[in-house]
ROVO-91029 format. One record per residue (C-alpha): residue number from 1; residue in three letters; x, y, z. Coordinates in nm, 2 decimals. Layout:
<padrens>
  seq  type       X       Y       Z
  NUM   ALA       X       Y       Z
...
</padrens>
This chain:
<padrens>
  seq  type       X       Y       Z
    1   MET    0.00    0.00    0.00
    2   GLN    0.27    0.25    0.10
    3   ARG    0.48    0.17   -0.20
    4   TYR    0.19    0.24   -0.43
    5   ILE    0.12    0.58   -0.27
    6   GLU    0.48    0.67   -0.29
    7   ALA    0.48    0.58   -0.66
    8   LEU    0.20    0.83   -0.74
    9   PRO    0.29    1.13   -0.96
   10   GLU    0.32    1.46   -0.78
   11   PRO   -0.02    1.64   -0.76
   12   GLU    0.07    1.90   -1.02
   13   VAL    0.14    1.61   -1.26
   14   LEU   -0.15    1.39   -1.17
   15   LEU   -0.40    1.67   -1.18
   16   ALA   -0.25    1.85   -1.48
   17   GLY   -0.48    1.96   -1.77
   18   PRO   -0.84    2.06   -1.77
   19   PRO   -1.00    2.03   -1.43
   20   PHE   -1.27    1.79   -1.55
   21   ALA   -1.03    1.55   -1.74
   22   LEU   -1.10    1.26   -1.51
   23   ASP   -1.00    0.99   -1.76
   24   ALA   -0.66    1.16   -1.82
   25   GLN   -0.60    1.17   -1.45
   26   LEU   -0.69    0.80   -1.40
   27   ALA   -0.46    0.71   -1.69
   28   ARG   -0.17    0.87   -1.50
   29   LEU   -0.20    0.63   -1.21
   30   PRO    0.07    0.37   -1.17
   31   ALA   -0.01    0.03   -1.33
   32   GLY   -0.04   -0.26   -1.09
   33   GLY   -0.02   -0.22   -0.72
   34   PRO   -0.26   -0.35   -0.45
   35   ALA   -0.63   -0.31   -0.56
   36   PRO   -0.73   -0.14   -0.23
   37   ALA   -0.46    0.12   -0.28
   38   ARG   -0.57    0.19   -0.63
   39   CYS   -0.93    0.20   -0.51
   40   ALA   -0.85    0.47   -0.25
   41   VAL   -0.69    0.70   -0.51
   42   ASP   -0.96    0.63   -0.77
   43   LEU   -1.23    0.73   -0.52
   44   ALA   -1.05    1.05   -0.44
   45   LEU   -1.02    1.15   -0.80
   46   HIS   -1.39    1.07   -0.87
   47   ASP   -1.50    1.27   -0.57
   48   ARG   -1.29    1.56   -0.67
   49   TRP   -1.41    1.55   -1.03
   50   ALA   -1.78    1.55   -0.93
   51   ALA   -1.74    1.79   -0.65
   52   ARG   -1.58    2.05   -0.88
   53   ARG   -1.88    2.01   -1.11
   54   GLU   -2.10    2.06   -0.81
   55   ALA   -2.30    1.75   -0.88
   56   PRO   -2.35    1.40   -0.72
   57   LEU   -2.13    1.15   -0.89
   58   TYR   -2.42    0.93   -1.00
   59   GLU   -2.57    1.22   -1.19
   60   LEU   -2.25    1.28   -1.39
   61   LEU   -2.24    0.91   -1.46
   62   GLY   -2.59    0.93   -1.60
   63   LEU   -2.73    0.70   -1.34
   64   ASP   -3.06    0.72   -1.15
   65   PRO   -3.05    0.59   -0.79
   66   ALA   -3.42    0.51   -0.81
   67   GLY   -3.32    0.22   -1.05
   68   ALA   -3.09    0.05   -0.79
   69   PRO   -3.19   -0.28   -0.64
   70   PRO   -3.24   -0.30   -0.27
   71   SER   -2.93   -0.41   -0.07
   72   SER   -2.94   -0.74    0.11
   73   VAL   -2.87   -0.74    0.49
   74   THR   -2.64   -1.01    0.61
   75   ILE   -2.71   -1.28    0.87
   76   SER   -2.39   -1.40    1.02
   77   LEU   -2.28   -1.77    1.02
   78   SER   -2.45   -1.96    1.30
   79   ASP   -2.60   -2.30    1.36
   80   ASP   -2.81   -2.18    1.65
   81   PRO   -3.18   -2.19    1.54
   82   ASP   -3.30   -1.94    1.80
   83   ALA   -3.02   -1.69    1.71
   84   LEU   -3.10   -1.73    1.34
   85   ARG   -3.47   -1.67    1.39
   86   GLU   -3.40   -1.37    1.60
   87   ALA   -3.16   -1.23    1.34
   88   ALA   -3.41   -1.29    1.05
   89   ARG   -3.70   -1.13    1.23
   90   ALA   -3.50   -0.83    1.34
   91   ARG   -3.53   -0.70    0.98
   92   PRO   -3.90   -0.75    0.91
   93   GLY   -3.90   -0.50    0.62
   94   ALA   -3.59   -0.62    0.45
   95   SER   -3.63   -0.70    0.08
   96   VAL   -3.34   -0.94    0.08
   97   LEU   -3.15   -1.12    0.36
   98   LYS   -2.82   -1.29    0.29
   99   LEU   -2.74   -1.59    0.50
  100   LYS   -2.38   -1.70    0.56
  101   LEU   -2.33   -2.07    0.53
  102   GLY   -2.04   -2.31    0.60
  103   THR   -2.14   -2.45    0.94
  104   GLY   -1.92   -2.76    0.88
  105   SER   -2.18   -3.01    0.75
  106   LEU   -2.43   -3.02    0.46
  107   GLN   -2.71   -3.12    0.69
  108   SER   -2.65   -2.82    0.92
  109   ASP   -2.62   -2.58    0.62
  110   GLU   -2.95   -2.71    0.48
  111   ARG   -3.12   -2.69    0.82
  112   VAL   -3.02   -2.33    0.89
  113   VAL   -3.15   -2.23    0.54
  114   ARG   -3.49   -2.38    0.62
  115   VAL   -3.50   -2.23    0.97
  116   VAL   -3.44   -1.88    0.83
  117   GLN   -3.68   -1.93    0.54
  118   GLN   -3.95   -2.04    0.77
  119   ALA   -3.88   -1.75    1.00
  120   ILE   -3.95   -1.50    0.72
  121   THR   -4.25   -1.68    0.56
  122   GLN   -4.48   -1.40    0.67
  123   GLN   -4.24   -1.13    0.55
  124   ASN   -4.20   -1.00    0.19
  125   THR   -3.84   -1.10    0.20
  126   ASP   -3.62   -1.29   -0.04
  127   LEU   -3.34   -1.51    0.10
  128   ALA   -2.99   -1.54   -0.06
  129   VAL   -2.70   -1.75    0.07
  130   ASP   -2.33   -1.70    0.07
  131   ALA   -2.14   -2.03    0.11
  132   ASN   -1.80   -1.86    0.13
  133   GLU   -1.62   -2.15   -0.05
  134   ALA   -1.76   -2.40    0.20
  135   TRP   -1.84   -2.70   -0.03
  136   THR   -1.66   -2.93   -0.26
  137   VAL   -1.79   -2.97   -0.61
  138   GLU   -1.96   -3.30   -0.51
  139   GLU   -2.11   -3.15   -0.20
  140   ALA   -2.24   -2.85   -0.38
  141   ALA   -2.39   -3.06   -0.65
  142   ARG   -2.59   -3.26   -0.39
  143   LEU   -2.70   -2.96   -0.18
  144   ILE   -2.78   -2.69   -0.43
  145   PRO   -3.08   -2.87   -0.58
  146   ARG   -3.22   -2.92   -0.23
  147   LEU   -3.17   -2.55   -0.14
  148   ALA   -3.33   -2.45   -0.47
  149   GLU   -3.66   -2.58   -0.32
  150   GLU   -3.65   -2.28   -0.09
  151   GLY   -3.66   -2.04   -0.38
  152   LEU   -3.33   -1.87   -0.31
  153   HIS   -3.25   -1.53   -0.45
  154   PHE   -2.90   -1.64   -0.54
  155   ILE   -2.61   -1.86   -0.41
  156   GLU   -2.27   -1.69   -0.38
  157   GLU   -1.93   -1.87   -0.41
  158   PRO   -2.06   -2.22   -0.35
  159   ILE   -1.73   -2.42   -0.39
  160   ARG   -1.39   -2.39   -0.24
  161   GLU   -1.21   -2.45   -0.57
  162   ARG   -1.18   -2.12   -0.76
  163   ALA   -1.06   -2.25   -1.09
  164   PRO   -1.29   -2.23   -1.39
  165   GLU   -1.25   -2.61   -1.44
  166   ALA   -1.41   -2.66   -1.09
  167   TRP   -1.70   -2.44   -1.18
  168   ARG   -1.75   -2.63   -1.51
  169   ALA   -1.74   -2.95   -1.31
  170   LEU   -2.01   -2.82   -1.08
  171   ARG   -2.23   -2.74   -1.37
  172   GLU   -2.18   -3.08   -1.52
  173   ARG   -2.27   -3.25   -1.19
  174   LEU   -2.57   -3.03   -1.14
  175   ALA   -2.70   -3.14   -1.47
  176   GLU   -2.70   -3.49   -1.32
  177   THR   -2.82   -3.42   -0.97
  178   ASN   -3.09   -3.17   -1.04
  179   ASP   -3.43   -3.30   -1.14
  180   GLY   -3.49   -3.03   -1.39
  181   GLY   -3.63   -2.77   -1.16
  182   PRO   -3.50   -2.41   -1.16
  183   LEU   -3.18   -2.34   -0.98
  184   PRO   -3.09   -2.01   -0.81
  185   PRO   -2.82   -1.80   -0.99
  186   LEU   -2.47   -1.90   -0.89
  187   ILE   -2.26   -1.58   -0.82
  188   ALA   -1.88   -1.59   -0.82
  189   ASP   -1.71   -1.37   -0.56
  190   GLU   -1.36   -1.49   -0.44
  191   SER   -1.32   -1.68   -0.77
  192   VAL   -1.30   -1.34   -0.95
  193   GLN   -1.00   -1.13   -0.88
  194   CYS   -0.96   -0.95   -1.22
  195   ALA   -1.18   -0.88   -1.52
  196   ALA   -1.03   -1.17   -1.71
  197   ASP   -1.16   -1.41   -1.45
  198   ILE   -1.52   -1.30   -1.54
  199   THR   -1.46   -1.42   -1.90
  200   ARG   -1.31   -1.75   -1.78
  201   LEU   -1.59   -1.82   -1.54
  202   ALA   -1.88   -1.70   -1.77
  203   PRO   -1.97   -2.04   -1.91
  204   ALA   -2.04   -2.18   -1.56
  205   ALA   -2.12   -1.88   -1.33
  206   ASP   -2.44   -1.69   -1.37
  207   GLY   -2.30   -1.37   -1.23
  208   VAL   -2.01   -1.19   -1.06
  209   ASN   -1.98   -1.00   -0.73
  210   VAL   -1.82   -0.67   -0.82
  211   LYS   -1.64   -0.50   -0.53
  212   LEU   -1.45   -0.17   -0.56
  213   ALA   -1.18   -0.30   -0.33
  214   LYS   -1.12   -0.59   -0.57
  215   ALA   -1.16   -0.40   -0.90
  216   GLY   -0.93   -0.11   -0.79
  217   GLY   -1.21    0.15   -0.76
  218   LEU   -1.50    0.29   -0.95
  219   ALA   -1.33    0.29   -1.29
  220   GLY   -1.23   -0.07   -1.25
  221   ALA   -1.57   -0.17   -1.12
  222   ARG   -1.74   -0.02   -1.43
  223   ARG   -1.50   -0.22   -1.65
  224   TRP   -1.59   -0.54   -1.47
  225   ILE   -1.96   -0.46   -1.50
  226   ALA   -1.92   -0.40   -1.87
  227   VAL   -1.74   -0.73   -1.92
  228   ALA   -2.01   -0.91   -1.73
  229   ARG   -2.29   -0.75   -1.94
  230   ALA   -2.11   -0.82   -2.26
  231   LEU   -2.11   -1.19   -2.16
  232   GLU   -2.47   -1.17   -2.05
  233   ARG   -2.39   -1.24   -1.69
  234   GLY   -2.56   -1.09   -1.38
  235   VAL   -2.40   -0.84   -1.15
  236   LEU   -2.40   -0.83   -0.77
  237   LEU   -2.25   -0.51   -0.64
  238   GLY   -2.09   -0.59   -0.31
  239   CYS   -1.84   -0.46   -0.06
  240   MET   -1.61   -0.56    0.22
  241   ILE   -1.67   -0.46    0.58
  242   ALA   -1.59   -0.09    0.53
  243   SER   -1.68    0.26    0.63
  244   SER   -1.96    0.45    0.47
  245   LEU   -1.70    0.62    0.25
  246   ALA   -1.63    0.30    0.05
  247   VAL   -1.99    0.18    0.07
  248   THR   -2.13    0.51   -0.06
  249   ALA   -1.89    0.51   -0.35
  250   ALA   -2.01    0.17   -0.45
  251   ALA   -2.37    0.27   -0.41
  252   HIS   -2.33    0.53   -0.69
  253   LEU   -2.29    0.23   -0.93
  254   ALA   -2.59    0.03   -0.79
  255   PRO   -2.82    0.12   -1.07
  256   LEU   -2.59   -0.09   -1.30
  257   ALA   -2.64   -0.40   -1.09
  258   ASP   -2.90   -0.67   -1.06
  259   TYR   -2.84   -0.73   -0.69
  260   ALA   -2.67   -0.52   -0.42
  261   ASP   -2.50   -0.62   -0.10
  262   LEU   -2.39   -0.29    0.05
  263   ASP   -2.44   -0.33    0.42
  264   GLY   -2.07   -0.34    0.51
  265   ALA   -2.08   -0.03    0.72
  266   LEU   -2.35   -0.18    0.95
  267   SER   -2.08   -0.40    1.10
  268   LEU   -1.87   -0.11    1.23
  269   ALA   -1.90    0.01    1.58
  270   ASP   -1.76    0.35    1.50
  271   ASP   -1.81    0.45    1.13
  272   PRO   -1.62    0.78    1.08
  273   PHE   -1.83    0.89    0.78
  274   ASP   -2.19    0.97    0.69
  275   GLY   -2.30    0.88    0.34
  276   VAL   -2.55    0.63    0.20
  277   THR   -2.82    0.50    0.43
  278   LEU   -3.03    0.18    0.40
  279   ALA   -3.40    0.22    0.43
  280   ASP   -3.58   -0.05    0.63
  281   ASP   -3.65   -0.24    0.31
  282   GLY   -3.29   -0.22    0.20
  283   HIS   -3.33    0.05   -0.06
  284   LEU   -3.03    0.28   -0.09
  285   ARG   -3.06    0.65    0.00
  286   LEU   -2.77    0.83   -0.16
  287   PRO   -2.69    1.18   -0.03
  288   GLN   -2.76    1.47   -0.27
  289   ARG   -2.43    1.64   -0.19
  290   PRO   -2.17    1.69   -0.47
  291   GLY   -1.90    1.43   -0.53
  292   LEU   -1.94    1.10   -0.34
  293   GLY   -2.16    1.30   -0.10
  294   VAL   -1.97    1.17    0.20
  295   VAL   -1.89    1.38    0.51
  296   ARG   -1.69    1.30    0.82
  297   ARG   -1.90    1.25    1.12
  298   GLN   -1.89    1.51    1.39
  299   ALA   -1.61    1.44    1.64
  300   ALA   -1.64    1.52    2.01
  301   GLY   -1.60    1.90    2.05
  302   ASN   -1.68    1.99    1.69
  303   ASP   -1.99    2.17    1.60
  304   ALA   -2.08    2.02    1.26
  305   PRO   -1.99    1.74    1.02
  306   ARG   -1.70    1.82    0.80
  307   ASP   -1.67    1.77    0.42
  308   THR   -1.43    1.51    0.31
  309   ASP   -1.09    1.65    0.22
  310   PHE   -0.89    1.43   -0.01
</padrens>
């Protein structure tokens, strides 16, 4: 991270030329380097570009936040039925809940899915699951058709093998183990670390989880989305556990996605920023402020929130 920052051009070089020449500025960034470091600089440049034009970033990108899908809200990994029911019912208005799996046994994973699905039967809530690379190809091929009976929104990263060959093997086995009923979309997350991985996985994965921290920022994420769309694959716009600065930046691209999983800031005890908020149903409420629209939260002894200062 530090080496990448040290390799950046001096500000007068990086920001040379017309003030609104964002593409030229992005092109001056060093090639390679850690994706999170590239992401940080990319966000700063996008924020500066839109703020100087006194408009929210989504507006300059030609996007309408009203067209964004609702964000899922995550239920952490657990095999305690009571805890799972309580977590599911704590979000009665949520449009989508995403349940983490990988309890250690297929029977337990199947059981917790059914527990949560039963808990939300009276709610207008869809259920997605994230297996987090928990299953072998054979295990996934046996379990996915059974989970499909629950009408899942999608299944994320079902197998621990990331290679395209493993994903193709899963598809081949599913053709044998599934009785012909519809299967939920299979979304690749950890298996995709660069745009080329999307192309390699496209024959077997239904979609890709695009995260700014993996793609190197907003520009990289837009490229990933373009590749996925060209291959007729779905897009889940996700995030790491992160502050509202990173989550808000991602939310500006949410209208380009089929699914959103942008609840990463909810896991923080002390989020230093104010930005996008989630309505009770998971719909994203982007700030109307220029740029990313993020401000620092008021610190003890200060009178008001402060604008970001990159």
